[in-house]
C-alpha positions as a Markdown table, in Angstrom:
| # | Residue | x | y | z |
|---|---|---|---|---|
| 1 | Met | -1.9 | -17.6 | 8.9 |
| 2 | Tyr | 1.9 | -17.6 | 8.3 |
| 3 | Thr | 4.0 | -18.6 | 11.4 |
| 4 | Glu | 7.6 | -17.7 | 12.1 |
| 5 | Glu | 8.5 | -21.1 | 11.5 |
| 6 | Lys | 6.9 | -21.2 | 8.1 |
| 7 | Leu | 8.4 | -17.9 | 6.9 |
| 8 | Lys | 11.9 | -19.0 | 7.9 |
| 9 | Asn | 11.7 | -21.5 | 5.2 |
| 10 | Ser | 12.5 | -18.5 | 2.9 |
| 11 | Asp | 16.1 | -17.2 | 3.3 |
| 12 | Tyr | 14.8 | -13.7 | 2.8 |
| 13 | Phe | 12.3 | -13.8 | 5.5 |
| 14 | Ser | 14.6 | -15.8 | 7.7 |
| 15 | Asp | 16.9 | -13.0 | 7.7 |
| 16 | Ile | 14.1 | -10.2 | 8.1 |
| 17 | Leu | 12.7 | -12.2 | 11.3 |
| 18 | Lys | 16.4 | -12.1 | 12.8 |
| 19 | Val | 15.7 | -8.2 | 13.5 |
| 20 | Asn | 11.9 | -7.9 | 13.3 |
| 21 | Lys | 9.2 | -9.7 | 15.1 |
| 22 | Ile | 6.5 | -11.8 | 13.2 |
| 23 | Glu | 4.0 | -9.3 | 14.1 |
| 24 | Tyr | 5.6 | -6.5 | 12.2 |
| 25 | Val | 5.8 | -8.8 | 9.2 |
| 26 | Val | 2.5 | -10.3 | 8.6 |
| 27 | Asp | -0.9 | -8.5 | 8.5 |
| 28 | Ser | -2.7 | -8.4 | 11.6 |
| 29 | Leu | -5.9 | -9.5 | 10.2 |
| 30 | Thr | -5.2 | -12.1 | 7.6 |
| 31 | Gly | -2.0 | -13.6 | 8.8 |
| 32 | Leu | -0.6 | -12.9 | 5.3 |
| 33 | Ile | 2.7 | -11.1 | 4.5 |
| 34 | Asn | 1.9 | -7.6 | 4.9 |
| 35 | Arg | 2.2 | -5.1 | 2.0 |
| 36 | Lys | 5.4 | -3.5 | 3.0 |
| 37 | Tyr | 7.5 | -6.7 | 3.2 |
| 38 | Met | 5.6 | -8.3 | 0.3 |
| 39 | Leu | 6.7 | -5.5 | -1.9 |
| 40 | Glu | 10.1 | -5.5 | -0.6 |
| 41 | Tyr | 10.5 | -9.1 | -1.2 |
| 42 | Ile | 9.4 | -8.7 | -4.9 |
| 43 | Lys | 12.1 | -5.9 | -5.3 |
| 44 | His | 14.5 | -8.3 | -3.9 |
| 45 | Leu | 13.8 | -11.0 | -6.3 |
| 46 | Ile | 14.1 | -8.5 | -9.1 |
| 47 | Asp | 17.2 | -7.2 | -8.1 |
| 48 | Asn | 18.7 | -10.4 | -7.7 |
| 49 | Asn | 17.4 | -11.4 | -11.2 |
| 50 | Ile | 15.4 | -14.4 | -9.7 |
| 51 | Pro | 12.6 | -15.7 | -11.8 |
| 52 | Phe | 9.1 | -16.0 | -10.5 |
| 53 | Ser | 5.4 | -15.4 | -11.4 |
| 54 | Met | 3.3 | -12.9 | -9.6 |
| 55 | Ala | -0.5 | -12.6 | -9.4 |
| 56 | Ile | -2.6 | -9.8 | -8.0 |
| 57 | Val | -5.9 | -11.1 | -6.7 |
| 58 | Asp | -9.0 | -9.1 | -6.4 |
| 59 | Leu | -12.0 | -10.3 | -4.5 |
| 60 | Asp | -15.2 | -9.7 | -6.7 |
| 61 | Asp | -17.8 | -7.2 | -5.5 |
| 62 | Phe | -16.3 | -7.5 | -1.9 |
| 63 | Lys | -17.5 | -3.9 | -0.9 |
| 64 | Ser | -21.2 | -5.3 | -1.2 |
| 65 | Val | -20.4 | -7.8 | 1.6 |
| 66 | Asn | -19.2 | -5.1 | 4.0 |
| 67 | Asp | -22.2 | -2.7 | 3.0 |
| 68 | Lys | -24.8 | -5.5 | 3.3 |
| 69 | Tyr | -23.5 | -7.5 | 6.2 |
| 70 | Gly | -21.0 | -5.3 | 8.0 |
| 71 | His | -17.2 | -5.5 | 8.3 |
| 72 | Ala | -17.2 | -8.2 | 10.9 |
| 73 | Ile | -18.5 | -10.5 | 8.0 |
| 74 | Gly | -16.1 | -8.8 | 5.7 |
| 75 | Asp | -13.1 | -9.5 | 8.1 |
| 76 | Tyr | -14.4 | -13.2 | 8.4 |
| 77 | Val | -14.3 | -13.6 | 4.5 |
| 78 | Leu | -10.9 | -11.9 | 4.3 |
| 79 | Glu | -9.4 | -14.4 | 6.9 |
| 80 | His | -10.8 | -17.4 | 5.4 |
| 81 | Val | -10.0 | -16.5 | 1.7 |
| 82 | Ala | -6.5 | -15.7 | 3.2 |
| 83 | Asn | -5.9 | -19.1 | 4.7 |
| 84 | Asp | -7.4 | -20.8 | 1.6 |
| 85 | Leu | -4.6 | -19.0 | -0.4 |
| 86 | Ile | -1.9 | -20.1 | 2.2 |
| 87 | Asn | -3.0 | -23.7 | 1.9 |
| 88 | Phe | -3.2 | -23.6 | -1.9 |
| 89 | Val | -0.1 | -22.0 | -2.5 |
| 90 | Gly | 1.9 | -24.1 | 0.0 |
| 91 | Asp | 5.5 | -24.5 | -0.4 |
| 92 | Ile | 5.8 | -23.4 | -4.1 |
| 93 | Gly | 5.1 | -19.6 | -3.2 |
| 94 | Leu | 4.2 | -17.0 | -0.9 |
| 95 | Val | 1.0 | -14.8 | -0.3 |
| 96 | Gly | 0.6 | -11.2 | 0.9 |
| 97 | Arg | -2.0 | -8.9 | 1.5 |
| 98 | Phe | -2.0 | -5.9 | -1.0 |
| 99 | Gly | -4.4 | -3.7 | 0.6 |
| 100 | Gly | -8.3 | -4.0 | 1.3 |
| 101 | Asp | -9.5 | -7.1 | -0.5 |
| 102 | Glu | -6.3 | -7.3 | -2.7 |
| 103 | Phe | -3.9 | -9.9 | -2.4 |
| 104 | Ile | -0.3 | -10.7 | -4.0 |
| 105 | Ile | 0.8 | -14.2 | -4.8 |
| 106 | Val | 4.5 | -15.0 | -5.8 |
| 107 | Leu | 5.2 | -18.4 | -7.3 |
| 108 | Phe | 8.7 | -19.4 | -7.2 |
| 109 | Gly | 10.9 | -20.3 | -10.3 |
| 110 | Lys | 10.2 | -20.0 | -14.0 |
| 111 | Asn | 6.8 | -21.1 | -14.7 |
| 112 | Ser | 5.2 | -21.6 | -18.3 |
| 113 | Tyr | 2.0 | -20.4 | -19.4 |
| 114 | Asp | 0.6 | -24.0 | -19.7 |
| 115 | Leu | 1.7 | -24.7 | -16.2 |
| 116 | Leu | 0.2 | -21.4 | -14.8 |
| 117 | His | -3.0 | -22.2 | -16.5 |
| 118 | Asp | -3.5 | -25.6 | -14.9 |
| 119 | Tyr | -2.6 | -24.2 | -11.5 |
| 120 | Phe | -5.2 | -21.3 | -11.4 |
| 121 | Asp | -7.6 | -23.6 | -13.0 |
| 122 | Asp | -7.5 | -25.6 | -10.0 |
| 123 | Met | -7.8 | -22.6 | -7.8 |
| 124 | Tyr | -11.3 | -21.9 | -9.3 |
| 125 | His | -12.5 | -25.4 | -10.4 |
| 126 | Thr | -11.9 | -27.4 | -7.3 |
| 127 | Gly | -13.4 | -25.2 | -4.7 |
| 128 | Ala | -10.1 | -24.8 | -3.0 |
| 129 | Val | -10.1 | -20.8 | -3.1 |
| 130 | Phe | -12.9 | -19.4 | -5.5 |
| 131 | Arg | -16.2 | -20.3 | -6.5 |
| 132 | Lys | -16.7 | -21.3 | -2.8 |
| 133 | Thr | -19.2 | -20.7 | -0.1 |
| 134 | His | -18.3 | -19.6 | 3.3 |
| 135 | Lys | -20.7 | -20.2 | 6.1 |
| 136 | Ala | -20.2 | -16.8 | 8.1 |
| 137 | Thr | -23.0 | -17.5 | 10.5 |
| 138 | Lys | -25.5 | -20.0 | 11.2 |
| 139 | Asp | -28.0 | -18.4 | 8.6 |
| 140 | Leu | -25.5 | -16.6 | 6.2 |
| 141 | Glu | -23.5 | -18.0 | 3.7 |
| 142 | Ile | -21.0 | -16.0 | 1.4 |
| 143 | Tyr | -20.3 | -17.3 | -2.1 |
| 144 | Val | -16.6 | -15.9 | -3.0 |
| 145 | Thr | -15.3 | -15.4 | -6.3 |
| 146 | Gly | -12.3 | -13.4 | -7.3 |
| 147 | Thr | -10.4 | -12.1 | -10.5 |
| 148 | Ile | -6.7 | -12.8 | -10.9 |
| 149 | Gly | -4.0 | -11.0 | -13.3 |
| 150 | Cys | -0.7 | -12.5 | -13.6 |
| 151 | Ala | 2.7 | -11.8 | -15.2 |
| 152 | Leu | 6.1 | -13.4 | -15.2 |
| 153 | Tyr | 9.7 | -12.1 | -14.4 |
| 154 | Pro | 11.7 | -11.7 | -16.4 |
| 155 | Asp | 9.7 | -12.8 | -19.3 |
| 156 | Asn | 6.9 | -10.0 | -19.2 |
| 157 | Ala | 8.8 | -7.4 | -17.3 |
| 158 | Lys | 12.3 | -6.2 | -16.7 |
| 159 | Asp | 11.6 | -4.2 | -13.6 |
| 160 | Phe | 9.2 | -3.6 | -10.5 |
| 161 | Asn | 6.9 | -0.9 | -12.0 |
| 162 | Glu | 6.6 | -2.8 | -15.3 |
| 163 | Leu | 5.8 | -6.1 | -13.8 |
| 164 | Phe | 2.9 | -4.4 | -11.9 |
| 165 | Leu | 1.8 | -2.8 | -14.8 |
| 166 | Met | 1.6 | -6.1 | -16.8 |
| 167 | Ala | -0.2 | -7.9 | -13.9 |
| 168 | Asp | -2.6 | -4.9 | -13.7 |
| 169 | Lys | -3.4 | -5.2 | -17.4 |
| 170 | Thr | -4.3 | -8.9 | -17.1 |
| 171 | Leu | -6.4 | -8.2 | -13.9 |
| 172 | Tyr | -8.1 | -5.2 | -15.8 |
| 173 | Arg | -8.8 | -7.6 | -18.8 |
| 174 | Gly | -10.4 | -10.2 | -16.4 |
| 175 | Lys | -12.7 | -7.3 | -15.0 |
| 176 | Thr | -13.8 | -6.4 | -18.2 |
| 177 | Lys | -14.7 | -9.9 | -19.0 |
| 178 | Gly | -16.9 | -10.1 | -16.3 |
| 179 | Arg | -14.6 | -11.1 | -13.2 |
| 180 | Asn | -14.5 | -14.3 | -11.7 |
| 181 | Cys | -11.6 | -15.5 | -13.7 |
| 182 | Tyr | -8.0 | -15.6 | -14.3 |
| 183 | Ile | -5.8 | -13.8 | -16.9 |
| 184 | Ile | -2.2 | -14.7 | -17.5 |
| 185 | Tyr | -0.2 | -12.0 | -19.3 |
| 186 | Val | 0.4 | -12.8 | -23.0 |
| 187 | His | 2.2 | -9.7 | -24.8 |
| 188 | Glu | 0.3 | -10.4 | -28.4 |
| 189 | Lys | -2.9 | -10.2 | -26.5 |
| 190 | His | -2.4 | -7.7 | -23.8 |
| 191 | Lys | 0.3 | -5.0 | -25.0 |
| 192 | Asp | -2.3 | -2.4 | -26.2 |
| 193 | Leu | -4.3 | -2.3 | -23.2 |
| 194 | Val | -3.9 | 1.2 | -21.5 |
| 195 | Ile | -4.9 | 1.5 | -17.7 |
| 196 | Gln | -3.7 | 3.2 | -14.7 |
| 197 | Lys | -1.0 | 1.4 | -12.7 |
| 198 | Met | -2.3 | -0.9 | -10.0 |
| 199 | Tyr | -0.2 | 0.8 | -7.2 |
| 200 | Asn | -1.7 | 4.1 | -7.9 |
| 201 | Asp | -4.8 | 3.2 | -5.6 |
| 202 | Asp | -7.9 | 5.7 | -5.4 |
| 203 | Val | -8.6 | 7.5 | -2.3 |
| 204 | Pro | -11.0 | 5.0 | -0.6 |
| 205 | Thr | -8.4 | 2.4 | -1.1 |
| 206 | Met | -5.5 | 4.5 | 0.1 |
| 207 | Met | -7.5 | 5.5 | 3.2 |
| 208 | Ser | -8.3 | 1.8 | 3.8 |
| 209 | Asn | -4.7 | 1.0 | 3.4 |
| 210 | Ile | -3.7 | 3.8 | 5.8 |
| 211 | Asn | -6.0 | 2.5 | 8.4 |
| 212 | Ile | -4.6 | -1.0 | 8.1 |
| 213 | Ile | -1.0 | 0.3 | 8.9 |
| 214 | Phe | -2.2 | 2.5 | 11.8 |
| 215 | Asn | -3.8 | -0.5 | 13.3 |
| 216 | Ser | -0.7 | -2.7 | 12.9 |
| 217 | Asn | 1.7 | -3.5 | 15.9 |
| 218 | Val | 4.5 | -1.4 | 14.5 |
| 219 | Asp | 5.7 | 1.3 | 16.8 |
| 220 | Asn | 4.7 | 4.9 | 15.9 |
| 221 | Asn | 7.7 | 6.0 | 14.0 |
| 222 | Gln | 7.8 | 3.0 | 11.8 |
| 223 | Lys | 3.9 | 3.5 | 11.1 |
| 224 | Ile | 4.4 | 7.0 | 10.0 |
| 225 | Met | 7.5 | 6.0 | 7.6 |
| 226 | Asp | 5.4 | 3.1 | 6.3 |
| 227 | Ile | 2.2 | 5.1 | 5.6 |
| 228 | Ser | 4.4 | 8.0 | 4.2 |
| 229 | Glu | 6.3 | 5.8 | 1.7 |
| 230 | Tyr | 2.9 | 4.3 | 0.7 |
| 231 | Ile | 1.3 | 7.6 | 0.0 |
| 232 | Arg | 4.5 | 9.0 | -1.7 |
| 233 | Asp | 4.6 | 6.2 | -4.1 |
| 234 | Asn | 0.8 | 6.1 | -4.9 |
| 235 | Leu | 0.7 | 9.9 | -5.6 |
| 236 | Asn | 4.0 | 9.9 | -7.3 |
| 237 | Leu | 5.4 | 12.5 | -4.9 |
| 238 | Asn | 9.1 | 13.2 | -4.5 |
| 239 | Asn | 9.0 | 13.8 | -0.9 |
| 240 | Ile | 6.7 | 14.3 | 2.1 |
| 241 | Phe | 8.0 | 16.6 | 4.8 |
| 242 | Phe | 7.1 | 16.9 | 8.5 |
| 243 | Ile | 7.8 | 20.3 | 10.6 |
| 244 | Asp | 7.8 | 19.9 | 14.3 |
| 245 | Lys | 6.9 | 22.4 | 16.9 |
| 246 | His | 10.7 | 23.3 | 16.9 |
| 247 | Asn | 10.8 | 24.3 | 13.3 |
| 248 | Cys | 12.6 | 21.2 | 12.3 |
| 249 | Leu | 11.9 | 19.9 | 8.7 |
| 250 | Tyr | 12.1 | 16.1 | 8.3 |
| 251 | Asp | 11.6 | 13.9 | 5.2 |
| 252 | Ile | 8.9 | 11.7 | 7.0 |
| 253 | Cys | 9.8 | 8.7 | 4.9 |
| 254 | Thr | 13.4 | 8.5 | 6.2 |
| 255 | Leu | 13.5 | 10.8 | 9.1 |
| 256 | Glu | 16.2 | 12.6 | 7.5 |
| 257 | Lys | 16.4 | 16.3 | 8.8 |
| 258 | Tyr | 16.9 | 19.0 | 6.2 |
| 259 | Ser | 16.3 | 22.2 | 8.4 |
| 260 | Glu | 16.1 | 23.6 | 11.8 |
| 261 | Arg | 14.7 | 26.8 | 10.7 |
| 262 | Ala | 11.4 | 26.0 | 9.2 |
| 263 | Asp | 9.3 | 28.8 | 10.3 |
| 264 | Met | 5.8 | 28.7 | 9.0 |
| 265 | Ser | 4.4 | 31.8 | 10.5 |
| 266 | Asn | 4.3 | 33.8 | 7.2 |
| 267 | Val | 2.5 | 31.2 | 5.3 |
| 268 | Ile | -1.2 | 31.9 | 4.6 |
| 269 | Phe | -3.5 | 28.9 | 5.1 |
| 270 | Lys | -7.1 | 28.6 | 3.3 |
| 271 | Asn | -9.4 | 26.0 | 4.3 |
| 272 | Glu | -6.5 | 24.6 | 6.4 |
| 273 | Arg | -4.1 | 24.1 | 3.3 |
| 274 | Ala | -1.6 | 26.3 | 1.5 |
| 275 | Gln | -0.3 | 25.7 | -2.0 |
| 276 | Ile | 2.9 | 26.8 | -3.7 |
| 277 | Glu | 3.2 | 26.0 | -7.3 |
| 278 | Tyr | 6.4 | 27.4 | -8.5 |
| 279 | Arg | 10.1 | 27.1 | -7.5 |
| 280 | Pro | 10.8 | 30.9 | -7.0 |
| 281 | Asp | 8.0 | 31.0 | -4.4 |
| 282 | Val | 9.4 | 27.8 | -2.7 |
| 283 | Leu | 12.7 | 29.6 | -2.2 |
| 284 | Lys | 10.9 | 32.5 | -0.4 |
| 285 | Leu | 10.2 | 30.0 | 2.4 |
| 286 | Ser | 12.3 | 30.1 | 5.4 |
| 287 | Phe | 13.6 | 26.8 | 4.5 |
| 288 | Gly | 13.6 | 27.2 | 0.9 |
| 289 | Glu | 17.4 | 27.0 | 0.5 |
| 290 | Asp | 17.5 | 24.0 | 2.6 |
| 291 | Ile | 15.5 | 22.1 | 0.0 |
| 292 | Lys | 16.7 | 23.8 | -3.1 |
| 293 | Lys | 19.1 | 20.9 | -3.5 |
| 294 | Leu | 16.0 | 18.6 | -4.2 |
| 295 | Gly | 14.8 | 20.7 | -6.8 |
| 296 | Leu | 11.4 | 20.9 | -5.6 |
| 297 | Ala | 9.1 | 23.2 | -7.1 |
| 298 | Ser | 5.5 | 22.8 | -5.9 |
| 299 | Leu | 4.4 | 22.2 | -2.4 |
| 300 | Leu | 0.9 | 21.3 | -1.0 |
| 301 | Met | 0.8 | 22.1 | 2.9 |
| 302 | Thr | -1.5 | 21.8 | 5.7 |
| 303 | Arg | -1.5 | 22.2 | 9.7 |
| 304 | Leu | -1.7 | 19.3 | 12.3 |
| 305 | Lys | -4.1 | 21.2 | 14.4 |
| 306 | His | -6.5 | 20.3 | 17.2 |
| 307 | His | -8.7 | 23.2 | 18.2 |
| 308 | Glu | -6.2 | 26.1 | 18.4 |
| 309 | Glu | -3.0 | 24.0 | 19.1 |
| 310 | Ile | -0.8 | 23.5 | 16.2 |
| 311 | Tyr | 1.5 | 20.1 | 16.4 |
| 312 | Gly | 3.3 | 20.7 | 13.3 |
| 313 | Tyr | 2.8 | 20.7 | 9.6 |
| 314 | Leu | 2.6 | 18.2 | 6.7 |
| 315 | Ile | 4.0 | 18.9 | 3.3 |
| 316 | Phe | 3.5 | 17.1 | -0.1 |
| 317 | Ala | 6.4 | 17.9 | -2.5 |
| 318 | Ile | 7.3 | 17.5 | -6.2 |
| 319 | Lys | 9.8 | 18.8 | -8.6 |
| 320 | Arg | 7.3 | 19.8 | -11.3 |
| 321 | Asn | 6.8 | 23.6 | -11.8 |
| 322 | Gly | 3.1 | 24.7 | -12.1 |
| 323 | Lys | 1.6 | 21.6 | -10.4 |
| 324 | Val | -2.3 | 21.7 | -10.1 |
| 325 | Trp | -3.0 | 19.8 | -7.0 |
| 326 | Glu | -5.9 | 17.5 | -7.5 |
| 327 | Thr | -8.9 | 16.7 | -5.4 |
| 328 | Asn | -7.5 | 13.0 | -4.5 |
| 329 | Glu | -4.0 | 14.6 | -3.5 |
| 330 | Ile | -5.6 | 17.1 | -1.2 |
| 331 | Ser | -8.0 | 14.9 | 0.4 |
| 332 | Thr | -5.3 | 12.5 | 1.1 |
| 333 | Leu | -3.1 | 15.3 | 2.7 |
| 334 | Met | -5.9 | 16.2 | 4.9 |
| 335 | Tyr | -6.9 | 12.6 | 5.8 |
| 336 | Tyr | -3.3 | 11.9 | 6.6 |
| 337 | Ala | -2.8 | 15.0 | 8.6 |
| 338 | Asn | -5.7 | 14.4 | 10.7 |
| 339 | Ala | -4.9 | 10.6 | 11.5 |
| 340 | Ile | -1.3 | 11.8 | 12.5 |
| 341 | Thr | -3.0 | 14.4 | 14.8 |
| 342 | Leu | -5.2 | 12.0 | 16.4 |
| 343 | Glu | -2.2 | 9.7 | 16.9 |
| 344 | Leu | -0.2 | 12.5 | 18.6 |
| 345 | Leu | -3.1 | 13.4 | 20.7 |
| 346 | Ser | -3.5 | 9.6 | 21.8 |
| 347 | Tyr | 0.2 | 9.5 | 22.7 |
| 348 | Lys | -0.1 | 12.7 | 24.5 |
| 349 | Leu | -3.1 | 11.5 | 26.6 |
| 350 | Glu | -1.4 | 8.1 | 27.4 |
| 351 | Glu | 1.5 | 10.1 | 28.7 |
| 352 | Lys | -0.5 | 12.3 | 30.8 |
| 353 | Asn | -2.3 | 9.1 | 32.2 |
| 354 | Asn | 1.1 | 7.6 | 33.0 |
| 355 | Glu | 2.3 | 10.6 | 34.9 |
């Protein structure tokens, strides 16, 4: 796992660790850099026009390990693969946990195709990371393979989203070839591949990543902000709002207050959700004028409710008129609202016990 001493070899993380404890920066299970700080680091490199190579690593058929042997064995495999990745990458790069069974590798500097080819070849053919057997218990051995998609900045992409799309294309190509391989982006070969961006996770992956963040050691406010940013970016939302018991409306990603008059008493909820699809209807809300300046037109809302007590409201918001909210968006909203409610109940119970 990454130690504070190890991460301080990076100027970027040395600065981060001046104001954050190491447990806020690394993933609690694997000891890798957590998703939030790994993505921020990649954005930092791009913002400063620093060349690097980025690889997305996906363990092959990892779900079957959890389903067949249980999550304890799955966690064992993740820990050991993470440790192998740290050792293999060494001082020429950094490794982060992207979520679930996915990792991100950043290799420093401007690397050629041939150099990367030899590098990943060693990862597979020396037993350093993949095509490797892990002895999980006395009687159980798990054979681990993985698929890697790699892209280079700035050779293959000029910004953050494009870089992830290029890496995702190569990862997709590796999966269609049967997995257990690595693909390095080559424009002539991969430019016409059309797939969904990697950072738009499916619902099970999102729920897994939400749980990972909730189980981290970060304080409650930071957890909520981190999860909200993750959901907002994955669902391509413009804002996520929270209305508290005092009718105050906050952007939950930034904790910026937008209104102190967000009365929801006239909003009708069906199946614990309410949808507003057009800007004129948004303006009819008590806080409509307060968010008018953001240009929002469609809202998906639910209550944070336990039995008959309402703790607040959670709202997904976008600027597009006539939005038809999809099942994955509704499922994510409801799941997240329930998770926040449980967190609030836990906090309330803890306060009561401390009285």
